[in-house]
PASEVEX-109381 format. One record per residue: x, y, z of N, C-alpha, C in turn; residue in one letter. Coordinates in steps of 0.001 Angstrom, whole numbers, plus 524288, in hexadecimal, padded with zeros to 5 digits. Layout:
! PASEVEX-109381
XYZXYZXYZA/...
! end
This chain:
! PASEVEX-109381
8033D7FB4E8000080000800008000080363804E980000M/80149809057FDC08041380DFB7FDF58038C8104880363S/806A48143A804948069381693809C18016A8194280AE9K/7FE9B81AC1806CC7F9B181D84807AD7F514819D380847T/7F5F2814BA807967F1B6810FF807FD7F1D980E4F80D45E/7ED5B80C7C80F017ECF4809D0813FF7EAE3804608131DT/7EA5E80168817547E8787FC0A817007E3227FBD581467F/7DFE57FFE3815187DA9B7FFD1813057DA34801E380D78D/7DE7E8039F80B387DE56805CF805F17DEF680189801D1D/7DBCD7FD7F802427DC647F9027FEC57DAAC7FA3C7F931I/7D61B7FCBF7F8537D4B97FE107F2EE7D8D2801857F04EP/7DAFA805427F3457DEF2808B87F11D7E3CD805A17EF81E/7E562801F67F2CA7E9F67FEC87F19C7E9097FB727ECCET/7E4797F8FC7EC777E33F7F5AB7E7FB7E3377F8D17E2ECA/7E0F47FD817E3157E0CD800C87DE697E655802577DCCAL/7E983803AD7E08B7EEEB805347DF4C7F1E2800B27DCCCR/7F1627FC087DF0F7F4027F77B7DCCE7F2357F6847D73AW/7ED147F6F07D6667EAFB7F6087D1257ED2A7FA097CD4BH/7ED387FEED7CEDB7EF198030C7CB5A7F4F6802D07CA8BR/7F7CF8006F7CE267FD727FFB57CD8B7FEBA7FB357C9E1D/7FAB07F8827C8007FB8A7F4287C46A7FCA47EF067C712G/7FBDA7EED17CC3D7FCF57E9F07CF117F8347E6557CF56R/7F3C37E81C7CD517EEC47E56F7CDCB7ED4D7E4F87D395R/7E83F7E4A07D48F7E68B7E45C7DA077E10D7E2287DA57A/7DFE17DFDF7DEC97DAA37DDF07DFF67D9397DFA97E578A/7D4267E0547E65E7D2297E19D7EB897CF277DCEC7EDA3L/7D0787DB4B7F24E7CD937D72B7F5027CA9D7D9A07F986A/7C58B7D8877F9EC7C2367DAF07FDE37BF277D6CB800CCT/7BF197D716805F67BBCC7D3A2809177B6247D55A80856V/7B2D47D1D4806467AD617D3408053A7A98C7D0AC808FCV/7AB1A7CC6880B797A7C37C9E380F607AB2D7C72B81368E/7A93F7C6CE818297ABF87C3EC81C4C7A8107C0BD81F6FT/7A9F87BC88821B57A6E57B953825477AA5F7B7E8829E5W/7A82E7B80382E8D7AB427B6B78332D7AF2D7BAF28346DG/7B35F7B97B836FA7B7627BD3A838AE7BB4E7BE198344BS/7B9927C0A7830247BD067C1BB82BC17C1427C59C82D5BA/7C60D7C4EC82B487CA667C84582CED7C9D17CE0082B82P/7C7567CF35827057C6E47D49C8254A7C1417D5B3823D2R/7BF487DA6E824A07B9C67DB928238F7B89B7DBFF81DC1P/7B39B7DBAC81C837B1DA7DC7C817267B39B7E1E58154CV/7B5867E21B8107B7B78C7E6FB80E527BD757E76180E89G/7C0037E4088119D7C5BC7E41F811E37C7FF7E2C280C89S/7CC597E53680B387CE787E489805FC7D4447E33A805FAQ/7D5C07E089801CA7DB2D7DF26800C77DC447E0747FB17L/7E05E7E3747FA207E2167E48E7F4CC7E6887E0D77F378A/7E65B7DEAD7EEBE7EA627DB087ECF47EC6F7DCE37E7B8I/7F1847DD797E73E7F3C77DF097E23D7F52A7DA2D7DF20S/7F6037DB017DA067F7907D6A67D6B97FCDA7D4777D81FG/7FFC97D75B7DB4A804EA7D58A7DD08804A47D2E77E261E/7FFD47D23F7E45E7FF297CF8F7E95F7FF8B7D3057EE18G/7FFD17D82A7ED657FFC97DBBE7F1DC7FA487DBFC7F423E/7F9EA7DCE17F9327F4CF7DD527FBA67F4AF7E2117FF3FI/7EFF37E41B7FFF37EF067E85F803AA7E9A27E781805F3A/7E9397E7F580B1F7E43E7E71880DA97E3B57E18A80F9AG/7DEEA7DFED810BD7DE007DAB5812E07D8467D93F8126DS/7D7487D4508115B7D1EE7D250811677D1147CE42815A6V/7D55F7CC918182C7D4B07C87581C1A7D8A07C8AF82086S/7DB7B7CCE6820FC7DF587CD338251C7E3DD7C9768245AG/7E47F7C76D81F8D7E8DF7C3F481E6E7E7637BE5181D9CG/7E2867BCD681ED57E0EF7B75881E837E0E97B53E818F4C/7DE877B821815597DDCB7B60F8100D7DFFB7B9B580BE3V/7E2FE7BD9980D667E50F7C144809907E7FE7BE7D8052CE/7EB197BA9E8068C7EE277B7DC802917EABB7B56C7FE69G/7E6767B2EE800147E2DF7B0817FC587E02D7B49A7F8FEA/7DEC27B90F7FB5A7DC317BD387F8637DFEF7BF737F452V/7E4D47C00B7F5A27E8A87C2127F1EB7E91A7BE777ED3BV/7E9527B9587EE227E9B17B5987E9D37E5057B61E7E633V/7E05B7B6607E8787DB957B6E67E5597DB807BC1B7E26AE/7DD517C03B7E4F67DD4E7C5627E27C7E0FC7C5927DDDAA/7E5897C32A7DE497E93C7C3147D9EA7E6F57C02E7D53EL/7E4057BC027D63F7E16C7B93C7D1FC7DD187BC977CFA0E/7DA417BF767D2FD7D6107C2D87D1147D82B7C7397CDA3A/7DCE87C8FF7CEC37DF407CD077CB7E7E0157CB107C5ECL/7E0D57C5FF7C5577E1867C3B57C0227DC4C7C2DE7BD65D/7D8487C15B7C05E7D32E7C0457BDFF7CFC77C5207BD8ET/7D0A47C8F87C0FF7CD737CDAB7C1107C8247CCED7C38CG/7C73D7C88D7C6147C21C7C7577C8427C1D87C8927CE18E/7BD1B7CA137CFD67BC1E7CAD07D5677BB867C57C7D802T/7BDC77C4F27DC9B7BD647C00B7DF897BAA07C0F47E4B4L/7B7727BD2D7E6547B5467BD097EB9A7B77C7B8387EE3AL/7BAB87B91A7F22A7BD7A7B4DD7F4D17BB797B4597FA5EL/7BB4C7AF9A7FC4E7B9A27AEC4801B07BDD37ABA680487E/7BF077AD6A809437C3177AAE880C5F7C1137A9E2811E0Y/7C2A47A583814017C1BB7A46E8197F7C6B77A58381C7CG/7C6377A848820C87CABE7A98D824077CA9E7A5EE828BCV/7CE767A278829217CE7279E9682D4A7CF6B7A11383292S/7CE3479E21836B77CF137A02083C007D4C67A18583CE4D/7D85579E2683AF87DDE579F3D83BBE7DF897A437838F3D/7DDB67A4E3834067DF147A98E831117DCBF7AE63833A4E/7D7DE7ADE9835777D5507B257837F57D8257B3E283CECA/7D9BA7B009840037DC7F7B122844E37E1957B407843CEF/7E41E7B2B783F6A7E91A7B52983E1B7E88D7BAF583D0EA/7E3F37BCA383B5B7E3297C23883A657DFC97C4AE83E9EV/7DF5B7C218843257DCEB7C494847A57D72D7C37184865G/7D50B7BF64845E07CF887BE15846797CEE57B93B849CAL/7CA6F7B8E584C5C7C9727B45E84FB87C7AF7AFA184C99A/7C5427B0808481A7C35D7AC19844FC7C35A7ADAC83F46C/7C26C7A9D983BD57C2BB7AAC58363E7BDC77ACFC833EDG/7BDC47AD9382ECC7B9467AFA082C067B9F17AEB28263CG/7B6787B0ED823287B6C77B08781D7D7B6417B5F181B1CR/7B8D57B69B816B27B87A7BB8D813E97B7AE7BA8480E20I/7B4F37BE3480B977B47F7BE1F805E97B7447C2F6803DER/7BA8E7C21F7FFF77BDD47C64F7FDEC7BCC87C6FA7F814V/7BBF27CBC97F6787BB4F7CD0F7F0ED7C06F7CF367EEDCM/7C2547CCFC7EA867C7317CEAB7E8167C5E97D1257E2D5V/7C7A97D6117E20C7C6777D8F87DD487CB7C7DADD7DAADE/7CCC37D8C97D6147D1397DADF7D3257CFFE7E0627D12AP/7D3857E3F87D2097D2AE7E9627D0707D3DE7E9EE7CA9CI/7D06F7ECC37C7FE7D1097ED807C2667CDFC7E9987BF39G/7CC7E7E54B7C1B07C9547E14C7BF167C4007E1147C1B8A/7C3B67DE847C63F7BEC47DE4C7C9257BD607E3A17CB64A/7C1217E61B7CDDA7C05C7EB457D03E7C2DB7EF647CCC8L/7BFAA7F2857C9FF7C1E57F6727C67A7C5667FA517C960P/7C9B87FBAC7C6D47CD4C7FF6F7C9357CA8E8049B7CA63E/7C716806557C6CE7C47480B577C78E7C0F580B4A7CC5BS/7BE70806D47CD747BB0C806727D2017BE45806897D701L/7C2A0803BF7D6FA7C60D803D77DB917C839809537DC5CL/7C97980C0B7D8277CB77811647D8927C74A814FE7DADAA/7C2588142E7D9527BE18817557DB887BD88816527E165D/7BE26811637E2F87BDE48100F7E8857C24E812B57EB7EL/7C6F9812717E96B7CB83814DF7EBF07CABE81AC67EC52V/7C88681D267E8407C79F822CE7E84F7C39B824407EC74A/7BF7F8211A7ECF87BB84822217F0FC7BDE5821C07F66AA/7C13981DDE7F7387C3BF81D4B7FC4F7C74B821F47FD6FR/7CA16823D37F97F7CD90828497FA3F7CA8182D3C7FB75A/7C5C482DA27F94A7C278832397FA2A7BF27831B27FF15A/7BFE582D8D802117BCD082C7E806C97B6F482C4780582R/7B5AF829D18010E7B03A8292B7FF8A7AEA08238C80091R/7AAD18229D8040A7A93981D37805367A6D381A9C80069P/7A8D78160B7FF047A6B98131B7FAA17A69E80D507FBF8V/7A32980A8E7F9437A302804E17F9A87A468802A97F452A/7A81D7FF187F44D7A96C7FC487EF817A5B67F7A77EF39Y/7A24E7F7A27EB4379E2D7F3B87EAD379F787EFD37E680A/79F207EACA7E7D97A0157E6A07E40D79B5F7E3037E403V/798E07E27F7DF84794877DEDB7DEEC796CC7D98A7DD92N/796937D5E97E12D799107D0CF7E05D795F47CD497DCC1T/791467CF1F7DB0B78E397CC187D73F790287CD0A7D1B4A/791607D2077D078793287D3377CB28798757D5F97CB16D/79AD77D6BD7CFA779FE67D9407D05E79FEE7DEF17CE86W/79B567E16B7CEB979B2C7E7067CDDA79D787E9E27D283G/7A0067EE387D1737A2C57F11E7D5907A1A77F6EA7D525R/7A1F97F99B7D98F7A1497FF377D9917A20C801717DEF3G/7A1D28069F7DF617A23D809567E45C79CF280B947E5CFL/79B8C80B367EAC57969D80D577ECB8797B6810957F18DS/79401814077F2E67946E816D47F7D278FA0815B87FB25D/78F48818427FF9B78B1B8170E80354785B9818768014EA/7857381B947FD307806081D2F7FB1777E79819B57F6A9S/7814A815817F57477FD0812087F12D77A8080F927F248D/7767E8115A7EF897712280F997F0937705D809D87EF56A/77375807BA7EBC5772BA802477EA457740E7FE847EEADS/77727800667F272778AE7FD1C7F6D8775D97FE917FBDAL/7728B802957FB9476F35803F87FFFE7723E80582804D8G/76FB1804B680959771F38062780E61776A6802C680FBAE/777017FE2E80D4C77B2F7FA9180EB27808F7FCF780DFAA/781557FFD8809BA78688801FC808C1787C98065480C9BI/783D88098080E05784CB80D9B811E17865D80B3C8171BA/783CA806F28188E785218045381D7778AAD8023781D4BA/78C5780055818CE791AE7FE4881860795B5802A8818CER/7948380732816997982080B97817347988280D2F81CEEF/7940980D5681FB27942680EE28253E7976180B1D82884R/796FE8061882745799958022582A8379EE88008382867S/7A08B802D9824007A58180148821857A5977FB6D8207BD/7A1517F94C81E957A0CA7F3A281E1979FF67F1FC81878K/7A3EC7EFAA8161E7A3727ED7F810DF7A0617E8618111CS/79E227E6D480CA579B527E1E080C8F797A07E17F807F7G/794B07DD34807D5791227DC298038178BBD7DE788047DF/7896C7E0A080060783E07E1DB80010781CE7DE9F7FB85E/77F717DA2B7FCDB77DF77D6377F8F8782E47D48D7F60AE/783097D52E7F0CA787A67D34E7EDF078BCB7D78D7ED36E/78AD97DC327EF5278E817E08F7EEAA791FD7E1117F371V/797167E0BE7F29279ACA7E1A67F6DB79C347E7687F6F9F/79BD97E9C27FB9779D0C7EF497FC5E7A1E07EFC27FFD4L/7A60D7F1C67FD957AAC77F2E38009B7AA987F8A680223A/7A9D77F9A98072B7A9357FF04809017AE8B8019C809A4I/7AF248061B8071E7B3F08092C807907B28D80E78809EDH/7B2A780EB180F0B7B1B881393811D87B6E68165D812C9N/7B6F081B8B812967BBBC81E54814037BD1D81D49819BCP/7C21381D8781B167C38D81CE7820937C0C9820F6823F8P/7BF6C81F68828B27BCD3822FE82C507C0A78271D82E43L/7BEA482BDA82F0D7C1DC83013831247BF02832B5835A7R/7C20183510839207BFC48380D83D6C7C2EB83D0483E2EM/7C0278415383F027C2A38464E840487C0E7847CB845C4V/7C49C848458494B7C38E849C684EB57C55984F6184F71V/7C1C7852C7850D67C300858518519E7C377859578577AV/7C82385ADB859227C90D85BEE85EA67CC9F857EB86124G/7D17185970862377D550855DA864827D4C4855D186A73A/7D0338543686C3A7CF14853FB871D47D00084E73873CCV/7CF1A84D97878F27D0388487787B457CD2E8441787891H/7C84A845028773B7C524840E7874C47C77883F4D86F89I/7C9F7842FA86CD87CC37841CC867BB7D0A383DD286818A/7D35583D9E86C8D7D7C0839FE86CFA7D60A8344A86C73Q/7D24B8325A86F897D08A82CF686EA17CD4982C6A869A9P/7CA7D83082868117C729830188636C7CA6982F2C85E86L/7CED0831D085E067D2228310C8596C7D41C82B6F85927M/7D5938294685DA07D777823DF85DC67D30F8202285C54V/7CE79820EA85EA57CA0481D7A85D867C85D81DD3857D5M/7C89B82280855A57C7298232B850297CAB181FED84CA5A/7CFB78200684DA37D35781CEB84A767D2418171C84B1FR/7D14B8156F84FEC7D03080FEB850DD7CB4180E2F84E04L/7C78C811CA84D537C2AB8108984AA47C32081126844B9A/7C7CD8126F842CC7C8A7812A183D327C832817F783AB7G/7C81581C2083DE27C79B8216683BCA7CCF6823D983AEFY/7CD68826D5836B77D1E282A39835E67D07C82F588389ED/7D29B8303483D377D0EE834958407E7D4E9838FB8406BA/7D2F683DCE840437D64984267840B37D418845E4844FDV/7D78E848C1847767D62284C3B84BBC7D6ED851DB84A00L/7D3228553284B1A7D36485AAE849837D35385E2384E59V/7D74A8617784EDA7D75E86542853227DB8C86955851F3D/7DA0486E428515A7DDDC87252850287E0F18742B854E8P/7DFB887212859907E24E873C785E577E71D8706985F53R/7EBD98729985EE37F0A186F7785F5F7F10186C7786481P/7EF3486EC4868C67EFB286C2E86DD57EC498674F86E20A/7E7F38674B86B3D7E472862C786B4B7E62385EB886738F/7E6C386074862597E80385CCF85E2D7EDC785BC085DBDG/7F02685A12861F37F5C085907862047F6CB853318614CA/7FAE7851F985E6A7FC4684C7985D927FD66849A9862B0Q/7FF5884C858668E8007684A0E86B977FB7C847F386E19A/7F70B84A8686D257F211848C286F557EF7C844A686BDBR/7F0CB844C2866CF7EE6784115863147F2B083EB485FA7F/7F61983B8A862077FA848396285F097F8B68360F85A68P/7FAEC83737855E17F9D083426851397F4D08358E84E63G/7F1AC8391F850847ECBC83A8384DF97ED8C83EC3849DCE/7EA1D83EDC846047EA21843038421D7E732847A684463V/7E9DB84C0D845027E78C850A8847777E79D8552684381I/7E30E8574C842807E28F85BC483EFA7E1E3860A684255L/7E5598647F841A67E5428691E845067E2A486DCE8427DD/7DFBE86CF083E3F7DCCB8712E83BCB7D7C78722783ED2D/7D5308768483DA27D0198778B83FEC7CC5C8733883E18W/7C8C187167841727C5A786CC3840267C2DF86CDC83AE1P/7C0748713C839667BDB5871428345D7C185870B282FD6D/7C611873238304C7CA04872A682C2D7CC2C86D1A82BF8E/7CD1086AD78308C7CF3786590830C07CB6D8619882E73A/7C6638620182FD47C28A85E4482DE07C1C585ED6827FDL/7C1C5863AC826257C11F8648D820897C5B88625481D82T/7CA628632D81F7B7CF0D8613181CD27CF6185B3E81D24A/7CDCC85912821937CE1685363822477CA25850A381ED4H/7C58B852F981E257C1768509C81AFD7BDD784D4381E4EG/7B8C984DEB81D8F7B4DB84AFA8207C7B1578482381CABL/7AFE58434D81E067AC668405A81AA77A92C83C9381DEDD/7A63F8393681B517A287835C881DF87A51A8316D82115A/7AA41830F7820DC7AD0882D14824057B04582FC582848R/7AEBE834938299C7B19D8379F82D7B7AE1E838F483219T/7B0448386E836C97ADB083A2483B927B09983EE683DACA/7ADA0842A583FB07AFF08475E842097AE20847BA847ACV/7B1C78489884B347B09C84925850C37B31784E2B852B6V/7AFF3851AA855027B20F85673857487B1F6855F785D38T/7B65F8575385FB07B6FF85644865487B85885B0B8688DL/7B8F985F99866367BAC986405869617B6588669E86C60T/7B18C8660C86A957ACDE868FC86C467AE0686ED786CDEH/7B19A870B08699E7B2BA876468691D7B0B1877ED863C4D/7ACB187B43863837AA6587CB885E7B7AE5B87ECC85A8BP/7B2788815485C637B64D88389858C77B91287F40855B0K/7B98E87A9B858077BC2F87645855667B854872568531CL/7B453871028562D7B0AC86CFC854637AD2686EDD85000D/7AB13873928506F7A72F8756284CA87A942875848470AD/7AE0087762846107AFE787747840A67B01F871B983E6AP/7B1B486DF7841BB7B1E48688983FEB7AC698666D83EF3A/7A8BB867B88425C7A35E865DC841CA7A0F5867F083CC2I/7A1FC86CDA83B7F79FCE86F1E836B57A1B386C1F831E2R/7A6B286AF6831C27A8DB8682282D457A69D8629A82D0EV/7A64286011831927A43885ABB831B679E8685A7F83001A/79B6185E4F831B3795D985E57830407951B85F5E82A6DL/798D8861DD8280179881862DA8225E79A7185E3781F29A/79C3B85A1D821D079E458557A81F2779A8D850EB8200AS/79C1984C5481E1A798E6847A381EED79B8E843CA8229EN/79E6B845D2826937A0B48424682A7879C6183EEB82CD5V/79DB283A0882E25799A58369883034798A08377B835FEF/79C3483A468389879B8D83B3A83E3679DF48406F83FA4Y/79B1B84368842C379D1C8483C8451779B788484A84AC9L/79F43847DD84E3E79E29847DF853D77A0EF84C5C85682G/79E4284ED385A3F7A0698537985CC57A00D85303862B3C/7A474853D0865487A4A9853A186AF77A1E18585F86D49L/79F9A8579D871C279D0E85BEC8747F7980285A2387704G/7966F85CD787B077919D85B8687DCD78CDF85CDE87A72S/7885285B5287C647837785CAD879B5782DF862938793BT/7844E8656187D5B783FD86B1987D35787C586D5387931R/78C8686B368790E7906586D058753C78E6E86C0F86FB4T/78BF78678A86EE378A0F86654869A37857E869E786824H/7822C86B3B86BE977DD186EC986AC777FE387408868D9A/78406875FC86B407866587ADD8697E788C387A338640DK/78B09875928631578D448746885DF97890087470859C7R/784A2871F585AF87803B871CC8574F77E558774B85616V/77E0287AA185A1A77C3D880068594977FF3882F5855A9A/78503882358566C788D4884E78530F788588830B84D67R/787F087DF284CB27879787BCB8476A7828887D72844BFL/77E5387DC0847C27795487F7B84590779B788518843B7T/77C388885B846DE77CF388DD3845607802688E4E8405DE/783AF88A9783F997870B88ABD83AFE78455888818362CE/77F8C88686836C977C97884BE8324777C7087EEA8316AG/77EB287BD9834F577E628762A8346A778D98745E835ABF/777068707E832B9771AF86EA6833677715886AD9837F6T/76C86869E6839A376BA38662A83DE376D96860C383C66E/76CC885F3D8377476E8785A13835B177475859AD835C1A/7772085DD68342B77CD485DC58344D77ED185D43839E8Q/77CB28606383D5D77E718605B842D177D4D85B268456DI/779178588E843C1777A98537E8460777BB084F47844DDA/77F3385045841337835584C70840067876084C2F84466R/7878D8501E847B078B7F8505484BD578A0884C9E85043I/78DBB8495F851CD78D0A845FD8566078F41848E485B18H/78BBD84AC985E6878D7284DC5862F57896F84D3E86756A/78B4A84C9186C21790B784BC786DB07930D846EC86B05P/797F1847438699079A63843328667979AAE83E0686975V/79A2D839AF866A779ACF83479868EC795C08321D86ADAG/795BC82CEA86B267913E82A2B86D58790F782B2387335L/78C4382B4A8754778B7E82C4387ADE78C5B8273987DECN/791518263C87F47792AE8218288232794B2822D9887A3I/793F6827B088937795D08295388E5879BA482A2B88E8FG/79E1682B4788A1C7A3C382BF2889E57A5848309388D28A/7A9F682FF488FDA7AC178341A893237B19B835AB89185K/7B51C831E08910A7BA908331188FDE7BB338343F88A06S/7BF9F836B8888827C093837B0882F37C05B832BA87FAAP/7C28782E6C881AE7C2758298C87EB17BCE68277C87E18A/7B9C4827D38823B7B45982607881E87B1338295887E16E/7B22882E7187E267AF70831DF87A747B11383092874DDI/7B61A82F74874247B7F282DE986EEE7B546828E886D24A/7B48E8252D870C57B1C88205886F727AC348218D86DBAI/7A9988250D8708D7A4348265E86F327A3E8828FB869D8S/7A7DB82C1C8688B7A7F982EB18636E7A8C482AAC85F1CI/7AC8A8271585FE07AD7A8231A85BEA7A8B781F9885B3AM/7A5F681E8285F747A14581B4485F1579D0E81DFB85BE3A/79C628230885CC679869825EA859E0799DC8266085418E/79ED68274A853037A09D8279184D9779FAA8226884AE3I/7A0EF81E1084D867A039818E284B3079A70817D784A20T/797208193884DCF791788187B84CFB78F9381BA88485EA/791728206F847DC78FC3823BE8438C791C2821A583E4ER/7967081F7B83E51798AD81D6C83984795EA81884837BBL/794E6814F483B4C7931F80FB0839D378D3C80F03839B5R/78A608123183C85784BE8116383CE0781C4814F283930Q/77D1881339837B3779C38166D8345F7784781B558375BV/778EE81FF3834F6777AF824D3837B4771F8824F58397CP/
! end
């Protein structure tokens, strides 16, 4: 892989190999039974030279998949392979018992058109959620989004849950942009919240223009933006896979960030402060022309009401509320 690619950049790697003239195939886990080593949607890229990137089984059956993929590169045909993972093999990769997986192998340029893979890679680069749809009855392929009426509510539910899988004979590989979080205010609650956000899979950044608060000594290893919150959020970019949390309960810092967030399609906006503090916030936003529906998007007081007291407990309540908002139907 190149230095700019990560373990999850499998479509990008496969496209690069194909365009470099090395030929390539994509192997995707399409179904699992029992304690399968890797979830549905996991991918492995295989080059014509036998290079691999990614994983479909944590090492159990990769060798067999590579052999099949190299043959598929010669025939140009899509393959559906099924493997049983024995208890011994499963234990070797950290599982208590075995399972079965079904893997789809697609040679690029033959079964999977290069242009379609390029469109998928472009959507991922633009942070646009898409589903790669394969009709296993006629091997028709295409890209869909959450509004695809032909797939109904099912596809929207899959985007919410990040869950690839079959809808009748159509396999949907969900490609959601990585989750991001912007935390405004380098206060005590932000210290455990930034750690928890990373553990939950978020690319988190901290915003605070106050040097004494947003210091690396207080937040070692964190990405800290020292611009004014509205400037920082605008430059960072907000989208439907981003959560924003404001923690200063100082209108001079929180309000600029809230205005930018309300003008975007972030999936979550939570603001620290008591009920009285939020009432004053609502009054200010109303005076500025924000509608009741816009203001209702704010989760305040921030976090689920679990009786949290300490900064870490409050951070847990915030992460719980964000997770509920992300995964559950609004």
